N, C-alpha and C positions, 0 to 999 in steps of 0.2 A: 245768729245769723253771719254764717261769713261766704266771700263770694270768691269762686277758685273762676280761673281765663281754659275757656279749651280753644284747642288749639281743629283745626273743620277743616278734610278734606271729599272731596264728591270721586268716587271711586269709579272712574270712568269702563271696567268689564261690569260693574252689578247696580251701577246707576248713581248707588248709595251714600251718604251723610256719615258719611264714619271723623269723629269728637276724641279727642282724651284732656282729660289732665297733663300740664308736661312736671314729673314730676313726684304723682301722686300716682304707683301704682295699682298698677290696676281699674283703675277711674277710666274708663275706656267702654265710647259705643259704636252703634249708628243705628240708621233710622233712612229713613227712604222720605221724610224732609225734614225740614228744619226743626219745627213742633215736633212730632216725636222722635226727635235725634235728643230735643234735647230733655223733655222729659222721660228718652230712657237714661240719660248721664244724670240724670239729676236720683231717680231710683239706683244708677248703679254706688252714687256717690252716697245716698241712707245711707246705702246696704251696708259701707264700707264705713261709715261714722262707726256703725252700733262695735265695732269693738276697742273702736276712740278715735281719736283724730292723729292722727298717722308727722310724723315731722315730713315733712317734703323734700326730695330729693335734690331739688330743684326752684329756684323761682322763677319764672316768668318774665320779663325786659318788655321786650318787644320786638317787633319786627324790622330790617331792614333792603332797600332794594337795592340793587349790585349792577351798574353797567359794566359790561366784559366784549 
């Protein structure tokens, strides 16, 4: 079992939660709530992994707050 970090945002136009896995091509989905998004992302990742474990383009490190 592998752990992936998802970036999650909420679309102001649709109200949907949108998530993606940084550096994992095709690993993105949406949902009406966080539980649905989590379920949808897991399904997408499982489907993508059927072709084998991809070499990720990037590695998620973290976030930073900037004062401007």
